[in-house]
N, C-alpha and C positions, 0 to 999 in steps of 0.2 A: 915408586912414584910415576915412572914412565908408563907402567901398566895401567895405573889409575887414569892418566891422561888419555890413553888409547881407548879405555872403556868409556870415558866421558864423551870423547869425540864420536865414538860409535853410537852412543845413546842419543846424542844430539842429531846425528844424521838419520838415525832410525825414527826419531820423533818427527823430523822434517818430512821424511818420505811418507810416513803415516798420515801427516797433516795434508800433504799434497794429494794422496789417494782419497782421503776423506772428502777433501774439497771437490775433487773431480767427481766422486760419487754423488755428492750433494747437488752439483750442477746438473748431472744427468737425471737425478730424481726430482728436480724442481718441477712444480706444476706449471702448466702452460700459461696460467693466468690466475686471476682471483675474482671473486664476486663480492661486491659491496653495495648495499642499498638497492638491491635488485638489478644491478648492472654488472655485466661481465667485462673485465678489462684484460686484454691480451698482453702478456709480458714481452713477447718477442716482436710482434708485428705492430703493436701500439694501437689497435682498434678496440672499440667498446660497442656493446649492444645491450639494449634494455630487455629484461626477461619479464614477460607478462605475468601477472599474479597467478594465473591458473596454469602456468607452465613451470617446469623445473629443469635444472641442469642434471643430466644423467650421471655424470661422473667426470670430474676434472682429470684430464690426462697428464702424464708425466713426460717431460722432455727426454730425448728428442723425438718429435712426432709432427707430422703435418696436420693431424687431426686436432683442431683447436677448440671446438665447442659442439655439444650435442644437447639440444633442448627437446623435451618431450612434454606433451600435454599431461597434466596430472590425472584427470579423470576423462579419458577419451570415450567418445560414443562408439558403439559397435554396430555394424550393419545388421539389420534384422535377420538376414540369411546366415549370419555367423554368430548369432546369439548363444548357441550351445557350444561354440568353439571360439571364444573371444581371442584366444592366443593366435588364431589365424588372421586376425585383423591387424592392419598396420597402425601403430600409434602415430598420431600426428607428430611430425618431427621437423626440426630446424637445425641444419648442420653447416658448420663452417670448417673448411680446410684451407691451409695456406702454406706455401713453400717458396723458397728462393728459386727463381727461374727467369729467363729472359724471353721465353716463348710467348707468342701473342695469344689472345683469347681464341681466335679462330683456329690457330694451329693446335692449341691444347684441346679444343673440342673435338677436332678431327682425330687427335691422338687417343682421346678417351673412347671414341667410337670405333677405332681400328681394332681388329682382332690380333694385331701384332704389336710389338713394342711394350716395354715394361719399365716402370720406375717405381720407387717407393711411394711417391705422390699419387700416381695413377692407381697403384694397387690398393692403397689405403682408401681412396675414394670408392673404388669399385667394390671393396669388401664391406663398406658401410652403406652404400647408396641404396635407396628404395626404388628410385625411378630407373636406375641403370641396371637393376636386377642382378646383383652379385656377380659382376664380371661378364655379363652378356648384353652389352649396351646396344647391340644391333637391333634388339626387339623393342626398344623404347619408341614410342610414337611421338614425334615432334609436331605439336598442334600449331605452334606459332613461334617464330624467331624474330626478335626485335633487338634494337640497341637502346640502352637506357643509361642514365647517369647514376652511378653509385659512388659515393664518396668523391665526387668530382671527376670520376674517370668514366670513359666510354666503355661500358660493359655489355656483354652478350646476355640476353635474357631469353630463356626457352620456357614455353608452356608445354608440358609433356604429360603423357600418361602411359601406363604400362598395364596390359591385360594380364590377369592371373586366373588360375583354376585351382580350386581347393575341393577336396573331398571331405565333407563334414556331416555331422548329424543334423537331420532335418529339424527346423524350429518347431514343427508341428507333430513330430513323431520320433521314434528311436531309429528310424531308417537312415541309412547313409545316402547322401545325395551329392551331386557334383554342382559346385557353385562357380559361376564365372563373374568376374567383376573387374574393376579398374582401380589402380592407384594413380593419383594425379598430383600435380604440383608444379613447382618452378625450379629452374636451374639458372644461376647467375655465375658468370666467369668474369672476374674483375682484375684488370692489369694495373700494376704499380711499377715504380722504378726498381727493378731487380727482384720482384716477387709477384705472385699471382694468388688470388683468392677464389675459391670455389664455394658457392653457397647452394644448398638444396633445401627446399621446403616441400614436404610430401605428406599425404594423408589418403584415406579412402576417398575415392572420387565424389561420392555423394555428400561428403562433408566439406568439400573445398570452399563452397560459397560461404558457409557459416564461419569458416576459419579465416577467410580472407582478411578481415580487420586485424586479427592477430599477426598474420603473415606480413601485412603492410606495416604494422607498427614496428615489428622487429627490423625490417629492411630500412624503414625511414629513421630508425633510432641509431643506425650505424654511424660511428664517429671515429675519426682518426685523432689520436692523442699525441702523436709526435714521433714515436719510435719507428714505425713502418712507413712514414711518408717518403 
């Protein structure tokens, strides 16, 4: 009888531990948010943003991550000089990153532009950024720097562009040519109590004007729903 009780107790403990491990794994594998009726809702930071009908969410990430949202245009235009190498063109994108930090927007911008210093937040942004060129932010050209209101907060807004060089097939022949162009867009750094939001909108420079209404719609649709206030 005592052996049966010991086995029962062991079984109960085993089930409990398995449940705890399963719960922990489920928490870690939870998606960062959800999409309903064309609106993305962030589970951790409590913001939402409208997704234009001609855009799509690339892939909802799993926690834990500072990468919250990546929207891309469904049918992007390609510059004429890159028609035979469309993969070389940047798809119009809208990215949001957020993480817990007390750093100011000005200090975080300087940190992003510095060649030294590293955090998961910075590394994640630089690995995905179009305008900051995969970890070499010193080459980005800041065309304008202003202060704007985003979600009721004083945010930094940068209008930026990044020159690029690609070797591609000529649109008029099979010869290889060197193409020079610019990627352009906006960076927003928005501070909140205990956390910071980084937003980037980017595209091929020649399409920025035509994409401006979509970019403005997404920024203006940002709403705080309570969690991250």
